[in-house]
PyMOL CGO cylinders between C-alpha atoms (Angstrom):
from pymol import cmd
from pymol.cgo import CYLINDER

trace = [
    CYLINDER, 42.24, -6.28, 40.70, 41.61, -4.62, 37.36, 0.3, 1, 1, 1, 1, 1, 1,
    CYLINDER, 41.61, -4.62, 37.36, 40.66, -7.90, 35.71, 0.3, 1, 1, 1, 1, 1, 1,
    CYLINDER, 40.66, -7.90, 35.71, 38.38, -8.80, 38.64, 0.3, 1, 1, 1, 1, 1, 1,
    CYLINDER, 38.38, -8.80, 38.64, 36.54, -5.51, 38.38, 0.3, 1, 1, 1, 1, 1, 1,
    CYLINDER, 36.54, -5.51, 38.38, 36.03, -6.00, 34.63, 0.3, 1, 1, 1, 1, 1, 1,
    CYLINDER, 36.03, -6.00, 34.63, 34.72, -9.52, 35.21, 0.3, 1, 1, 1, 1, 1, 1,
    CYLINDER, 34.72, -9.52, 35.21, 32.32, -8.30, 37.91, 0.3, 1, 1, 1, 1, 1, 1,
    CYLINDER, 32.32, -8.30, 37.91, 31.10, -5.48, 35.66, 0.3, 1, 1, 1, 1, 1, 1,
    CYLINDER, 31.10, -5.48, 35.66, 30.40, -7.94, 32.86, 0.3, 1, 1, 1, 1, 1, 1,
    CYLINDER, 30.40, -7.94, 32.86, 28.61, -10.30, 35.25, 0.3, 1, 1, 1, 1, 1, 1,
    CYLINDER, 28.61, -10.30, 35.25, 26.27, -7.61, 36.58, 0.3, 1, 1, 1, 1, 1, 1,
    CYLINDER, 26.27, -7.61, 36.58, 25.64, -6.35, 33.01, 0.3, 1, 1, 1, 1, 1, 1,
    CYLINDER, 25.64, -6.35, 33.01, 24.33, -9.73, 31.84, 0.3, 1, 1, 1, 1, 1, 1,
    CYLINDER, 24.33, -9.73, 31.84, 20.78, -9.41, 33.25, 0.3, 1, 1, 1, 1, 1, 1,
    CYLINDER, 20.78, -9.41, 33.25, 20.37, -6.04, 31.59, 0.3, 1, 1, 1, 1, 1, 1,
    CYLINDER, 20.37, -6.04, 31.59, 21.61, -7.46, 28.31, 0.3, 1, 1, 1, 1, 1, 1,
    CYLINDER, 21.61, -7.46, 28.31, 19.25, -10.42, 28.55, 0.3, 1, 1, 1, 1, 1, 1,
    CYLINDER, 19.25, -10.42, 28.55, 16.25, -8.20, 29.21, 0.3, 1, 1, 1, 1, 1, 1,
    CYLINDER, 16.25, -8.20, 29.21, 16.99, -5.79, 26.38, 0.3, 1, 1, 1, 1, 1, 1,
    CYLINDER, 16.99, -5.79, 26.38, 13.98, -5.02, 24.21, 0.3, 1, 1, 1, 1, 1, 1,
    CYLINDER, 13.98, -5.02, 24.21, 13.75, -6.95, 20.93, 0.3, 1, 1, 1, 1, 1, 1,
    CYLINDER, 13.75, -6.95, 20.93, 14.43, -5.21, 17.65, 0.3, 1, 1, 1, 1, 1, 1,
    CYLINDER, 14.43, -5.21, 17.65, 11.43, -3.15, 16.52, 0.3, 1, 1, 1, 1, 1, 1,
    CYLINDER, 11.43, -3.15, 16.52, 9.19, -4.55, 13.80, 0.3, 1, 1, 1, 1, 1, 1,
    CYLINDER, 9.19, -4.55, 13.80, 8.95, -1.53, 11.51, 0.3, 1, 1, 1, 1, 1, 1,
    CYLINDER, 8.95, -1.53, 11.51, 6.28, -3.15, 9.35, 0.3, 1, 1, 1, 1, 1, 1,
    CYLINDER, 6.28, -3.15, 9.35, 3.76, -2.31, 12.08, 0.3, 1, 1, 1, 1, 1, 1,
    CYLINDER, 3.76, -2.31, 12.08, 4.51, 1.43, 11.75, 0.3, 1, 1, 1, 1, 1, 1,
    CYLINDER, 4.51, 1.43, 11.75, 2.31, 3.24, 9.23, 0.3, 1, 1, 1, 1, 1, 1,
    CYLINDER, 2.31, 3.24, 9.23, 1.76, 6.91, 8.50, 0.3, 1, 1, 1, 1, 1, 1,
    CYLINDER, 1.76, 6.91, 8.50, -0.23, 9.15, 6.19, 0.3, 1, 1, 1, 1, 1, 1,
    CYLINDER, -0.23, 9.15, 6.19, 1.57, 11.94, 4.36, 0.3, 1, 1, 1, 1, 1, 1,
    CYLINDER, 1.57, 11.94, 4.36, 0.08, 15.35, 3.73, 0.3, 1, 1, 1, 1, 1, 1,
    CYLINDER, 0.08, 15.35, 3.73, -0.54, 14.49, 0.07, 0.3, 1, 1, 1, 1, 1, 1,
    CYLINDER, -0.54, 14.49, 0.07, -2.53, 11.39, 1.08, 0.3, 1, 1, 1, 1, 1, 1,
    CYLINDER, -2.53, 11.39, 1.08, 0.12, 8.76, 0.33, 0.3, 1, 1, 1, 1, 1, 1,
    CYLINDER, 0.12, 8.76, 0.33, 0.38, 5.91, 2.84, 0.3, 1, 1, 1, 1, 1, 1,
    CYLINDER, 0.38, 5.91, 2.84, 3.79, 4.83, 4.17, 0.3, 1, 1, 1, 1, 1, 1,
    CYLINDER, 3.79, 4.83, 4.17, 4.77, 1.61, 5.90, 0.3, 1, 1, 1, 1, 1, 1,
    CYLINDER, 4.77, 1.61, 5.90, 8.02, 1.24, 7.81, 0.3, 1, 1, 1, 1, 1, 1,
    CYLINDER, 8.02, 1.24, 7.81, 10.75, 3.35, 9.32, 0.3, 1, 1, 1, 1, 1, 1,
    CYLINDER, 10.75, 3.35, 9.32, 10.11, 7.00, 8.34, 0.3, 1, 1, 1, 1, 1, 1,
    CYLINDER, 10.11, 7.00, 8.34, 13.84, 7.66, 8.73, 0.3, 1, 1, 1, 1, 1, 1,
    CYLINDER, 13.84, 7.66, 8.73, 14.94, 4.72, 6.58, 0.3, 1, 1, 1, 1, 1, 1,
    CYLINDER, 14.94, 4.72, 6.58, 17.96, 5.47, 4.41, 0.3, 1, 1, 1, 1, 1, 1,
    CYLINDER, 17.96, 5.47, 4.41, 16.23, 3.99, 1.37, 0.3, 1, 1, 1, 1, 1, 1,
    CYLINDER, 16.23, 3.99, 1.37, 12.74, 5.16, 0.49, 0.3, 1, 1, 1, 1, 1, 1,
    CYLINDER, 12.74, 5.16, 0.49, 10.74, 3.01, -1.91, 0.3, 1, 1, 1, 1, 1, 1,
    CYLINDER, 10.74, 3.01, -1.91, 7.63, 4.37, -3.65, 0.3, 1, 1, 1, 1, 1, 1,
    CYLINDER, 7.63, 4.37, -3.65, 5.22, 2.24, -5.66, 0.3, 1, 1, 1, 1, 1, 1,
    CYLINDER, 5.22, 2.24, -5.66, 2.65, 3.76, -8.00, 0.3, 1, 1, 1, 1, 1, 1,
    CYLINDER, 2.65, 3.76, -8.00, -0.07, 1.13, -8.19, 0.3, 1, 1, 1, 1, 1, 1,
    CYLINDER, -0.07, 1.13, -8.19, -3.62, 0.46, -9.28, 0.3, 1, 1, 1, 1, 1, 1,
    CYLINDER, -3.62, 0.46, -9.28, -5.94, -2.03, -7.61, 0.3, 1, 1, 1, 1, 1, 1,
    CYLINDER, -5.94, -2.03, -7.61, -7.28, -3.06, -11.04, 0.3, 1, 1, 1, 1, 1, 1,
    CYLINDER, -7.28, -3.06, -11.04, -3.78, -3.59, -12.49, 0.3, 1, 1, 1, 1, 1, 1,
    CYLINDER, -3.78, -3.59, -12.49, -2.94, -7.32, -12.99, 0.3, 1, 1, 1, 1, 1, 1,
    CYLINDER, -2.94, -7.32, -12.99, 0.80, -6.61, -12.98, 0.3, 1, 1, 1, 1, 1, 1,
    CYLINDER, 0.80, -6.61, -12.98, 0.41, -4.91, -9.59, 0.3, 1, 1, 1, 1, 1, 1,
    CYLINDER, 0.41, -4.91, -9.59, -1.46, -7.97, -8.32, 0.3, 1, 1, 1, 1, 1, 1,
    CYLINDER, -1.46, -7.97, -8.32, 1.37, -10.18, -9.54, 0.3, 1, 1, 1, 1, 1, 1,
    CYLINDER, 1.37, -10.18, -9.54, 3.96, -8.06, -7.75, 0.3, 1, 1, 1, 1, 1, 1,
    CYLINDER, 3.96, -8.06, -7.75, 1.85, -8.15, -4.60, 0.3, 1, 1, 1, 1, 1, 1,
    CYLINDER, 1.85, -8.15, -4.60, 1.74, -11.94, -4.78, 0.3, 1, 1, 1, 1, 1, 1,
    CYLINDER, 1.74, -11.94, -4.78, 5.46, -12.49, -5.34, 0.3, 1, 1, 1, 1, 1, 1,
    CYLINDER, 5.46, -12.49, -5.34, 7.10, -9.44, -3.85, 0.3, 1, 1, 1, 1, 1, 1,
    CYLINDER, 7.10, -9.44, -3.85, 5.36, -7.98, -0.81, 0.3, 1, 1, 1, 1, 1, 1,
    CYLINDER, 5.36, -7.98, -0.81, 6.23, -10.82, 1.60, 0.3, 1, 1, 1, 1, 1, 1,
    CYLINDER, 6.23, -10.82, 1.60, 10.00, -10.76, 0.90, 0.3, 1, 1, 1, 1, 1, 1,
    CYLINDER, 10.00, -10.76, 0.90, 10.01, -6.95, 0.67, 0.3, 1, 1, 1, 1, 1, 1,
    CYLINDER, 10.01, -6.95, 0.67, 8.44, -6.79, 4.11, 0.3, 1, 1, 1, 1, 1, 1,
    CYLINDER, 8.44, -6.79, 4.11, 10.62, -9.45, 5.70, 0.3, 1, 1, 1, 1, 1, 1,
    CYLINDER, 10.62, -9.45, 5.70, 13.94, -8.33, 4.22, 0.3, 1, 1, 1, 1, 1, 1,
    CYLINDER, 13.94, -8.33, 4.22, 13.64, -4.57, 4.08, 0.3, 1, 1, 1, 1, 1, 1,
    CYLINDER, 13.64, -4.57, 4.08, 10.54, -3.02, 5.71, 0.3, 1, 1, 1, 1, 1, 1,
    CYLINDER, 10.54, -3.02, 5.71, 10.41, -4.99, 8.96, 0.3, 1, 1, 1, 1, 1, 1,
    CYLINDER, 10.41, -4.99, 8.96, 14.12, -4.42, 9.56, 0.3, 1, 1, 1, 1, 1, 1,
    CYLINDER, 14.12, -4.42, 9.56, 13.83, -0.65, 9.14, 0.3, 1, 1, 1, 1, 1, 1,
    CYLINDER, 13.83, -0.65, 9.14, 16.16, -0.54, 6.15, 0.3, 1, 1, 1, 1, 1, 1,
    CYLINDER, 16.16, -0.54, 6.15, 13.52, 0.61, 3.66, 0.3, 1, 1, 1, 1, 1, 1,
    CYLINDER, 13.52, 0.61, 3.66, 10.26, 2.55, 3.95, 0.3, 1, 1, 1, 1, 1, 1,
    CYLINDER, 10.26, 2.55, 3.95, 7.47, 1.67, 1.51, 0.3, 1, 1, 1, 1, 1, 1,
    CYLINDER, 7.47, 1.67, 1.51, 5.15, 4.38, 0.21, 0.3, 1, 1, 1, 1, 1, 1,
    CYLINDER, 5.15, 4.38, 0.21, 2.04, 3.71, -1.88, 0.3, 1, 1, 1, 1, 1, 1,
    CYLINDER, 2.04, 3.71, -1.88, 0.78, 6.27, -4.36, 0.3, 1, 1, 1, 1, 1, 1,
    CYLINDER, 0.78, 6.27, -4.36, -2.32, 5.60, -6.45, 0.3, 1, 1, 1, 1, 1, 1,
    CYLINDER, -2.32, 5.60, -6.45, -2.34, 5.91, -10.23, 0.3, 1, 1, 1, 1, 1, 1,
    CYLINDER, -2.34, 5.91, -10.23, -6.07, 5.38, -10.69, 0.3, 1, 1, 1, 1, 1, 1,
    CYLINDER, -6.07, 5.38, -10.69, -7.08, 3.74, -13.97, 0.3, 1, 1, 1, 1, 1, 1,
    CYLINDER, -7.08, 3.74, -13.97, -10.88, 3.49, -13.90, 0.3, 1, 1, 1, 1, 1, 1,
    CYLINDER, -10.88, 3.49, -13.90, -13.99, 3.93, -11.76, 0.3, 1, 1, 1, 1, 1, 1,
    CYLINDER, -13.99, 3.93, -11.76, -13.68, 0.47, -10.22, 0.3, 1, 1, 1, 1, 1, 1,
    CYLINDER, -13.68, 0.47, -10.22, -10.12, 1.28, -9.18, 0.3, 1, 1, 1, 1, 1, 1,
    CYLINDER, -10.12, 1.28, -9.18, -11.33, 4.57, -7.69, 0.3, 1, 1, 1, 1, 1, 1,
    CYLINDER, -11.33, 4.57, -7.69, -14.07, 2.86, -5.64, 0.3, 1, 1, 1, 1, 1, 1,
    CYLINDER, -14.07, 2.86, -5.64, -11.77, 0.04, -4.50, 0.3, 1, 1, 1, 1, 1, 1,
    CYLINDER, -11.77, 0.04, -4.50, -9.08, 2.51, -3.49, 0.3, 1, 1, 1, 1, 1, 1,
    CYLINDER, -9.08, 2.51, -3.49, -11.47, 4.62, -1.44, 0.3, 1, 1, 1, 1, 1, 1,
    CYLINDER, -11.47, 4.62, -1.44, -12.71, 1.52, 0.37, 0.3, 1, 1, 1, 1, 1, 1,
    CYLINDER, -12.71, 1.52, 0.37, -9.29, 0.01, 1.13, 0.3, 1, 1, 1, 1, 1, 1,
    CYLINDER, -9.29, 0.01, 1.13, -8.05, 3.38, 2.42, 0.3, 1, 1, 1, 1, 1, 1,
    CYLINDER, -8.05, 3.38, 2.42, -11.24, 3.88, 4.42, 0.3, 1, 1, 1, 1, 1, 1,
    CYLINDER, -11.24, 3.88, 4.42, -9.85, 3.12, 7.89, 0.3, 1, 1, 1, 1, 1, 1,
    CYLINDER, -9.85, 3.12, 7.89, -6.37, 4.55, 7.48, 0.3, 1, 1, 1, 1, 1, 1,
    CYLINDER, -6.37, 4.55, 7.48, -2.93, 3.30, 6.53, 0.3, 1, 1, 1, 1, 1, 1,
    CYLINDER, -2.93, 3.30, 6.53, -2.69, 0.30, 8.87, 0.3, 1, 1, 1, 1, 1, 1,
    CYLINDER, -2.69, 0.30, 8.87, -5.97, -1.06, 7.56, 0.3, 1, 1, 1, 1, 1, 1,
    CYLINDER, -5.97, -1.06, 7.56, -4.96, -0.32, 3.98, 0.3, 1, 1, 1, 1, 1, 1,
    CYLINDER, -4.96, -0.32, 3.98, -1.79, -2.38, 4.17, 0.3, 1, 1, 1, 1, 1, 1,
    CYLINDER, -1.79, -2.38, 4.17, -3.88, -5.25, 5.56, 0.3, 1, 1, 1, 1, 1, 1,
    CYLINDER, -3.88, -5.25, 5.56, -6.81, -5.09, 3.12, 0.3, 1, 1, 1, 1, 1, 1,
    CYLINDER, -6.81, -5.09, 3.12, -5.14, -4.15, -0.19, 0.3, 1, 1, 1, 1, 1, 1,
    CYLINDER, -5.14, -4.15, -0.19, -3.55, -7.64, -0.40, 0.3, 1, 1, 1, 1, 1, 1,
    CYLINDER, -3.55, -7.64, -0.40, -7.04, -9.14, -0.08, 0.3, 1, 1, 1, 1, 1, 1,
    CYLINDER, -7.04, -9.14, -0.08, -8.32, -7.18, -3.09, 0.3, 1, 1, 1, 1, 1, 1,
    CYLINDER, -8.32, -7.18, -3.09, -5.22, -8.06, -5.10, 0.3, 1, 1, 1, 1, 1, 1,
    CYLINDER, -5.22, -8.06, -5.10, -5.57, -11.76, -4.21, 0.3, 1, 1, 1, 1, 1, 1,
    CYLINDER, -5.57, -11.76, -4.21, -9.20, -11.76, -5.35, 0.3, 1, 1, 1, 1, 1, 1,
    CYLINDER, -9.20, -11.76, -5.35, -8.77, -9.31, -8.21, 0.3, 1, 1, 1, 1, 1, 1,
    CYLINDER, -8.77, -9.31, -8.21, -9.84, -11.78, -10.91, 0.3, 1, 1, 1, 1, 1, 1,
    CYLINDER, -9.84, -11.78, -10.91, -13.10, -12.54, -9.11, 0.3, 1, 1, 1, 1, 1, 1,
    CYLINDER, -13.10, -12.54, -9.11, -14.29, -9.01, -8.34, 0.3, 1, 1, 1, 1, 1, 1,
    CYLINDER, -14.29, -9.01, -8.34, -13.11, -7.67, -11.69, 0.3, 1, 1, 1, 1, 1, 1,
    CYLINDER, -13.11, -7.67, -11.69, -15.08, -10.43, -13.42, 0.3, 1, 1, 1, 1, 1, 1,
    CYLINDER, -15.08, -10.43, -13.42, -18.17, -9.34, -11.46, 0.3, 1, 1, 1, 1, 1, 1,
    CYLINDER, -18.17, -9.34, -11.46, -17.44, -5.74, -12.46, 0.3, 1, 1, 1, 1, 1, 1,
    CYLINDER, -17.44, -5.74, -12.46, -17.19, -6.66, -16.14, 0.3, 1, 1, 1, 1, 1, 1,
    CYLINDER, -17.19, -6.66, -16.14, -20.43, -8.64, -16.02, 0.3, 1, 1, 1, 1, 1, 1,
    CYLINDER, -20.43, -8.64, -16.02, -22.26, -5.86, -14.18, 0.3, 1, 1, 1, 1, 1, 1,
    CYLINDER, -22.26, -5.86, -14.18, -21.01, -3.27, -16.70, 0.3, 1, 1, 1, 1, 1, 1,
    CYLINDER, -21.01, -3.27, -16.70, -22.83, -5.05, -19.52, 0.3, 1, 1, 1, 1, 1, 1,
    CYLINDER, -22.83, -5.05, -19.52, -26.22, -4.26, -18.00, 0.3, 1, 1, 1, 1, 1, 1,
    CYLINDER, -26.22, -4.26, -18.00, -25.35, -1.31, -15.76, 0.3, 1, 1, 1, 1, 1, 1,
    CYLINDER, -25.35, -1.31, -15.76, -27.90, 1.54, -15.64, 0.3, 1, 1, 1, 1, 1, 1,
    CYLINDER, -27.90, 1.54, -15.64, -27.07, 4.85, -17.25, 0.3, 1, 1, 1, 1, 1, 1,
    CYLINDER, -27.07, 4.85, -17.25, -24.87, 6.76, -14.82, 0.3, 1, 1, 1, 1, 1, 1,
    CYLINDER, -24.87, 6.76, -14.82, -24.78, 10.00, -16.79, 0.3, 1, 1, 1, 1, 1, 1,
    CYLINDER, -24.78, 10.00, -16.79, -25.31, 12.98, -14.53, 0.3, 1, 1, 1, 1, 1, 1,
    CYLINDER, -25.31, 12.98, -14.53, -24.91, 11.08, -11.27, 0.3, 1, 1, 1, 1, 1, 1,
    CYLINDER, -24.91, 11.08, -11.27, -22.87, 12.85, -8.57, 0.3, 1, 1, 1, 1, 1, 1,
    CYLINDER, -22.87, 12.85, -8.57, -19.51, 11.19, -7.80, 0.3, 1, 1, 1, 1, 1, 1,
    CYLINDER, -19.51, 11.19, -7.80, -20.60, 9.59, -4.53, 0.3, 1, 1, 1, 1, 1, 1,
    CYLINDER, -20.60, 9.59, -4.53, -23.67, 7.96, -6.14, 0.3, 1, 1, 1, 1, 1, 1,
    CYLINDER, -23.67, 7.96, -6.14, -21.64, 6.80, -9.13, 0.3, 1, 1, 1, 1, 1, 1,
    CYLINDER, -21.64, 6.80, -9.13, -18.88, 5.28, -7.00, 0.3, 1, 1, 1, 1, 1, 1,
    CYLINDER, -18.88, 5.28, -7.00, -21.38, 3.61, -4.71, 0.3, 1, 1, 1, 1, 1, 1,
    CYLINDER, -21.38, 3.61, -4.71, -23.08, 2.03, -7.72, 0.3, 1, 1, 1, 1, 1, 1,
    CYLINDER, -23.08, 2.03, -7.72, -19.76, 0.92, -9.20, 0.3, 1, 1, 1, 1, 1, 1,
    CYLINDER, -19.76, 0.92, -9.20, -18.56, -0.52, -5.89, 0.3, 1, 1, 1, 1, 1, 1,
    CYLINDER, -18.56, -0.52, -5.89, -21.75, -2.53, -5.47, 0.3, 1, 1, 1, 1, 1, 1,
    CYLINDER, -21.75, -2.53, -5.47, -21.55, -3.72, -9.06, 0.3, 1, 1, 1, 1, 1, 1,
    CYLINDER, -21.55, -3.72, -9.06, -18.13, -5.24, -8.37, 0.3, 1, 1, 1, 1, 1, 1,
    CYLINDER, -18.13, -5.24, -8.37, -19.23, -6.66, -5.02, 0.3, 1, 1, 1, 1, 1, 1,
    CYLINDER, -19.23, -6.66, -5.02, -16.61, -4.68, -3.13, 0.3, 1, 1, 1, 1, 1, 1,
    CYLINDER, -16.61, -4.68, -3.13, -18.64, -3.72, -0.03, 0.3, 1, 1, 1, 1, 1, 1,
    CYLINDER, -18.64, -3.72, -0.03, -19.57, -7.37, 0.54, 0.3, 1, 1, 1, 1, 1, 1,
    CYLINDER, -19.57, -7.37, 0.54, -15.99, -8.51, 0.05, 0.3, 1, 1, 1, 1, 1, 1,
    CYLINDER, -15.99, -8.51, 0.05, -14.57, -5.99, 2.51, 0.3, 1, 1, 1, 1, 1, 1,
    CYLINDER, -14.57, -5.99, 2.51, -17.42, -6.37, 5.02, 0.3, 1, 1, 1, 1, 1, 1,
    CYLINDER, -17.42, -6.37, 5.02, -15.99, -9.77, 5.91, 0.3, 1, 1, 1, 1, 1, 1,
    CYLINDER, -15.99, -9.77, 5.91, -12.75, -7.98, 6.81, 0.3, 1, 1, 1, 1, 1, 1,
    CYLINDER, -12.75, -7.98, 6.81, -14.20, -5.38, 9.14, 0.3, 1, 1, 1, 1, 1, 1,
    CYLINDER, -14.20, -5.38, 9.14, -15.51, -2.63, 6.85, 0.3, 1, 1, 1, 1, 1, 1,
    CYLINDER, -15.51, -2.63, 6.85, -19.12, -1.98, 7.80, 0.3, 1, 1, 1, 1, 1, 1,
    CYLINDER, -19.12, -1.98, 7.80, -21.64, -0.87, 5.14, 0.3, 1, 1, 1, 1, 1, 1,
    CYLINDER, -21.64, -0.87, 5.14, -22.14, 2.42, 6.95, 0.3, 1, 1, 1, 1, 1, 1,
    CYLINDER, -22.14, 2.42, 6.95, -18.42, 3.15, 7.02, 0.3, 1, 1, 1, 1, 1, 1,
    CYLINDER, -18.42, 3.15, 7.02, -18.05, 2.14, 3.36, 0.3, 1, 1, 1, 1, 1, 1,
    CYLINDER, -18.05, 2.14, 3.36, -20.77, 4.61, 2.44, 0.3, 1, 1, 1, 1, 1, 1,
    CYLINDER, -20.77, 4.61, 2.44, -19.06, 7.39, 4.37, 0.3, 1, 1, 1, 1, 1, 1,
    CYLINDER, -19.06, 7.39, 4.37, -15.75, 6.81, 2.60, 0.3, 1, 1, 1, 1, 1, 1,
    CYLINDER, -15.75, 6.81, 2.60, -17.28, 6.68, -0.88, 0.3, 1, 1, 1, 1, 1, 1,
    CYLINDER, -17.28, 6.68, -0.88, -19.00, 9.98, -0.09, 0.3, 1, 1, 1, 1, 1, 1,
    CYLINDER, -19.00, 9.98, -0.09, -15.85, 11.67, 1.26, 0.3, 1, 1, 1, 1, 1, 1,
    CYLINDER, -15.85, 11.67, 1.26, -15.31, 14.53, -1.21, 0.3, 1, 1, 1, 1, 1, 1,
    CYLINDER, -15.31, 14.53, -1.21, -11.98, 15.56, 0.33, 0.3, 1, 1, 1, 1, 1, 1,
    CYLINDER, -11.98, 15.56, 0.33, -10.54, 12.07, -0.05, 0.3, 1, 1, 1, 1, 1, 1,
    CYLINDER, -10.54, 12.07, -0.05, -11.84, 11.80, -3.62, 0.3, 1, 1, 1, 1, 1, 1,
    CYLINDER, -11.84, 11.80, -3.62, -10.23, 15.13, -4.52, 0.3, 1, 1, 1, 1, 1, 1,
    CYLINDER, -10.23, 15.13, -4.52, -6.91, 14.12, -2.98, 0.3, 1, 1, 1, 1, 1, 1,
    CYLINDER, -6.91, 14.12, -2.98, -6.86, 10.80, -4.83, 0.3, 1, 1, 1, 1, 1, 1,
    CYLINDER, -6.86, 10.80, -4.83, -7.78, 12.54, -8.09, 0.3, 1, 1, 1, 1, 1, 1,
    CYLINDER, -7.78, 12.54, -8.09, -4.88, 14.95, -7.63, 0.3, 1, 1, 1, 1, 1, 1,
    CYLINDER, -4.88, 14.95, -7.63, -2.50, 12.11, -6.74, 0.3, 1, 1, 1, 1, 1, 1,
    CYLINDER, -2.50, 12.11, -6.74, -3.50, 10.13, -9.81, 0.3, 1, 1, 1, 1, 1, 1,
    CYLINDER, -3.50, 10.13, -9.81, -3.26, 13.16, -12.08, 0.3, 1, 1, 1, 1, 1, 1,
    CYLINDER, -3.26, 13.16, -12.08, 0.27, 13.89, -10.87, 0.3, 1, 1, 1, 1, 1, 1,
    CYLINDER, 0.27, 13.89, -10.87, 1.24, 10.25, -11.43, 0.3, 1, 1, 1, 1, 1, 1,
    CYLINDER, 1.24, 10.25, -11.43, 0.05, 10.08, -15.03, 0.3, 1, 1, 1, 1, 1, 1,
    CYLINDER, 0.05, 10.08, -15.03, 1.64, 13.46, -15.81, 0.3, 1, 1, 1, 1, 1, 1,
    CYLINDER, 1.64, 13.46, -15.81, 5.08, 12.33, -14.66, 0.3, 1, 1, 1, 1, 1, 1,
    CYLINDER, 5.08, 12.33, -14.66, 7.60, 12.48, -17.53, 0.3, 1, 1, 1, 1, 1, 1,
    CYLINDER, 7.60, 12.48, -17.53, 7.99, 9.05, -19.14, 0.3, 1, 1, 1, 1, 1, 1,
    CYLINDER, 7.99, 9.05, -19.14, 5.58, 7.45, -16.69, 0.3, 1, 1, 1, 1, 1, 1,
    CYLINDER, 5.58, 7.45, -16.69, 5.17, 3.87, -17.98, 0.3, 1, 1, 1, 1, 1, 1,
    CYLINDER, 5.17, 3.87, -17.98, 2.07, 2.91, -16.01, 0.3, 1, 1, 1, 1, 1, 1,
    CYLINDER, 2.07, 2.91, -16.01, 1.59, 0.60, -13.07, 0.3, 1, 1, 1, 1, 1, 1,
    CYLINDER, 1.59, 0.60, -13.07, 3.44, -0.65, -11.22, 0.3, 1, 1, 1, 1, 1, 1,
    CYLINDER, 3.44, -0.65, -11.22, 6.17, 1.97, -11.27, 0.3, 1, 1, 1, 1, 1, 1,
    CYLINDER, 6.17, 1.97, -11.27, 8.83, 2.14, -8.55, 0.3, 1, 1, 1, 1, 1, 1,
    CYLINDER, 8.83, 2.14, -8.55, 10.95, 5.00, -7.27, 0.3, 1, 1, 1, 1, 1, 1,
    CYLINDER, 10.95, 5.00, -7.27, 14.02, 4.47, -5.08, 0.3, 1, 1, 1, 1, 1, 1,
    CYLINDER, 14.02, 4.47, -5.08, 15.06, 7.64, -3.25, 0.3, 1, 1, 1, 1, 1, 1,
    CYLINDER, 15.06, 7.64, -3.25, 13.15, 9.64, -5.84, 0.3, 1, 1, 1, 1, 1, 1,
    CYLINDER, 13.15, 9.64, -5.84, 14.67, 7.98, -8.92, 0.3, 1, 1, 1, 1, 1, 1,
    CYLINDER, 14.67, 7.98, -8.92, 12.28, 6.17, -11.25, 0.3, 1, 1, 1, 1, 1, 1,
    CYLINDER, 12.28, 6.17, -11.25, 13.30, 2.55, -11.82, 0.3, 1, 1, 1, 1, 1, 1,
    CYLINDER, 13.30, 2.55, -11.82, 12.44, 2.06, -15.48, 0.3, 1, 1, 1, 1, 1, 1,
    CYLINDER, 12.44, 2.06, -15.48, 11.89, -1.51, -16.55, 0.3, 1, 1, 1, 1, 1, 1,
    CYLINDER, 11.89, -1.51, -16.55, 11.58, -2.84, -13.00, 0.3, 1, 1, 1, 1, 1, 1,
    CYLINDER, 11.58, -2.84, -13.00, 8.34, -4.76, -12.57, 0.3, 1, 1, 1, 1, 1, 1,
    CYLINDER, 8.34, -4.76, -12.57, 9.33, -7.97, -10.74, 0.3, 1, 1, 1, 1, 1, 1,
    CYLINDER, 9.33, -7.97, -10.74, 10.51, -8.68, -7.23, 0.3, 1, 1, 1, 1, 1, 1,
    CYLINDER, 10.51, -8.68, -7.23, 13.84, -10.12, -8.44, 0.3, 1, 1, 1, 1, 1, 1,
    CYLINDER, 13.84, -10.12, -8.44, 14.62, -6.90, -10.29, 0.3, 1, 1, 1, 1, 1, 1,
    CYLINDER, 14.62, -6.90, -10.29, 13.51, -4.66, -7.43, 0.3, 1, 1, 1, 1, 1, 1,
    CYLINDER, 13.51, -4.66, -7.43, 15.44, -6.71, -4.85, 0.3, 1, 1, 1, 1, 1, 1,
    CYLINDER, 15.44, -6.71, -4.85, 18.67, -6.07, -6.75, 0.3, 1, 1, 1, 1, 1, 1,
    CYLINDER, 18.67, -6.07, -6.75, 17.97, -2.36, -6.94, 0.3, 1, 1, 1, 1, 1, 1,
    CYLINDER, 17.97, -2.36, -6.94, 17.22, -2.08, -3.21, 0.3, 1, 1, 1, 1, 1, 1,
    CYLINDER, 17.22, -2.08, -3.21, 20.30, -4.07, -2.27, 0.3, 1, 1, 1, 1, 1, 1,
    CYLINDER, 20.30, -4.07, -2.27, 22.44, -1.78, -4.44, 0.3, 1, 1, 1, 1, 1, 1,
    CYLINDER, 22.44, -1.78, -4.44, 20.90, 1.34, -2.88, 0.3, 1, 1, 1, 1, 1, 1,
    CYLINDER, 20.90, 1.34, -2.88, 21.79, 0.07, 0.60, 0.3, 1, 1, 1, 1, 1, 1,
    CYLINDER, 21.79, 0.07, 0.60, 25.47, -0.48, -0.16, 0.3, 1, 1, 1, 1, 1, 1,
]
cmd.load_cgo(trace, "trace")
């Protein structure tokens, strides 16, 4: 009788097991921290990865190309690792590009930043060419300066094809609170002791010196999860 009851219990449990919800895709979960940093993934992940990046940094673009897909598939989507982006701004073009990619929040940022990295050579070439004949910007307020810089690099046109309207782009470039927060974030990044530049990675708060490639970072994350 005991074995029969166990068998019946297992039989009636099967439909419930079959209809169980699939494992959550944590890569669709994004948040904004109080300091302005954007986070993708499980906020309670045991391993917390931070990347200091710059949208005008070629090494950051290379990491984006080779590392973000496996990082997402292996660690972020599964909930094992959360991925936080902090901005170490390097120049006015970086500032304008960062404001525009962050314009519609963290989910949009994680979708549009890869587009700017993939086309970094093209829009940076436009920026360099524009700079040779750019009008004198001395004395311009920050919103006017950043708008001029963004247009010089062709950034509003590039992002307009991915859902960022000209009106919304103008609002974000003029957002003084966001500019101040990014300035503070960048200042704190460059004042970090022994900060080597971008990209720089932290794993659970510890700076990973010398780690710039996906292969190197993969090993560090795997070790942190043991």
